[in-house]
N, C-alpha and C positions, 0 to 999 in steps of 0.2 A: 574529571573531564572525560567525556565519552571518547571511545577509540573507534575509528572506522571499521576495524575488523570485528568489533562487537556491536555493530549497528545493523538493525533490520528496518528497512523502509517498506511500508505496506501501501499498496493501492487500497482504496476504501471499498467502493461498490463492487461486489463480486468476490472480494477477498475477505473482508471483515463482516460485511452484511449482504443480504440478498440484493441483487441488482434488479433493475426493471428497465425494459426498453422504453417505458413511458416516464422514466426518471423517478428517483426517490425524492418526493416533493414536500414531505411533511414528517413530523415526528411519528405520526401514526403509520406511515409507510416505511419507517426505518426499522428494519428487522435484523439485528446482528445475529450471526451464527453463534450459538452458545459455545461451540467447540473453538471458534476463532477467538472469542473473548478469553476463554480459559487458556488458550495457547499464548496470547499476549501476556497474561498473568504469569505463566510459566517462564517465558522469556525474561521478563523483568526480574522475577525472583532468582533467576540464574545469572543475573548480572549483565544482561543485554540491554542496550538502549533501543527503544522502539519509536519510530516516527511514522507519520502518514503523509502521503503525497497524493492528492486527489483532484482530478478535473471535475469541476462543478458548473458546467455550461448552462445548466438549468436556471442559474441566476441571470445570466445574460439573456436567456430566452424568455424571462419573465415568469417562469413556472413556480419559483419560490424566491424568498429574499435571503440576504446574508444573515438576517436575524433568525430566520427559520433554520438555516444551515448551522448557526451557532447553537440553537436548541438541540439539533441532532448531535453535534459534537460534544455538547455538555453531557448528554445522555450516554454517548460512547465513553467519555472519560469516567463517568460515574460507574458504568458497568465494569470497565477495566480496573478501576480502583477496587471495586468489590471483589474482583478476581485476584487481587493482590498484585496488580500491575500498574504501570504508568506509561503514558504517552508523552515523550519528551517534547514533541512538536507536531502540530498538524498544519501542513501547508496546503492551500487550496487555490485553484485557478477559477475565478468567477467568470472568465471570458468565454465567448463563443468562438467557433472555428474561424470566423472571418475577422476577428478583432486584432489580429497581428500582434499578439502579446508574445512575451518570451517564456511564459510559464506553463502554457498548455502542453501537457505531454503529447508527443514525444520530445518536445523541446526541454532543455535542462533547467528552466527557471525554478520549478518547485523544488528540485533537488538542491539547487544552489541556495534557496531560502533555508532549507534544512541544514545545509552545511554551515551557513552563517549563524543561524540560530543556536547551533550546537558548538560553535567555536572551533570547527575542524578546518584544517588546512586543505583536506581532500576527502572525498568519499570513496576513493579507490579501496577495494577490498570489502566494502559494505555489501549487504544483501538487498536486492530490490525484488519484491514479491508482487506479482500482478497477475491479472487474468486476461490481458490483452497485449498485442504486439507493441503498442505505443508505450506501455509500462516498461517493457524490456528494452525498447530503444532508448527511453529516457535514462534507464540504468546504465546502458552501454556508454552513453555520453560522459558519464562520471566514473567509469571504471568499476562499476558495481558487478557483483556476481549475481546472475539473474535466475529467478525461479518463477515458473508458470504454475499456477494452481488451476485445477479443472473446474472449480466452482465458478459461478457467474458466467462470463463469456469465455472461460478457459477452454472448454471442449470445442467451441466454435473456432477459437484461435488455433488450437491444435489441428483441427480438421483442415484449416486453410494453410497452415504452416507446419506440416508433419516433420520438417527438418529439425524443429525444436526438440523433438523426442528421439531423433535419429542417433545411432551410435556415434560417439565423438562430439555430440553437441555440448556446448558449454552451459546450456540452460538446463537447470534441474526441473523436472516435472513431477508434481505431487497431486494427490487427489484433492487436498485442501490445505489450509494454513496449519491445521493441527498436525497433519502428516509431515509437513516440512519441519515444523518445530520439533516433533519427535526425532526426526533424522538429525537435525542440527544439534540438539542437546546431547544426542548420543555421540555424534561425530566430534563436536567441540564442547565438551563439558567445561564447567567453570575452570 
């Protein structure tokens, strides 16, 4: 059974794959960062559990279907498997900002889905890796240790919230997912 202190939860767009202000709407527009896929593989091989928590309001907006999202996630799983890794769970929110759901980050619903799916009592001590403030806020609700990556919207987030990188901040800031994984596997080897 997974342990919270060996769990890394990843946002998808901007962390694992290239983000788009026009939404990632099809498999053709889904472009994972090769270094991120390799990093997930390295985490898995080192005994870490990896899950994904992603807002996908493009479904509610009619830009793509849940079936299309399923194709993107099947391709993501295929690439991660090729890299020697595994995704334990992918939780996604298909709702729009006005749907009043409990799963759209920064609300805790997606992380709660991951907690239940993995059979954990708590996510306290897990890692939440994102490129936006809402990712970090969702992680905080569950006692996660937060990491901001500069890929995707990360640089914009850092420009708006420089306190995230200030001395004494509890948020780790890394250039990309691979940089975080390099640090994590050095800091907390098997």
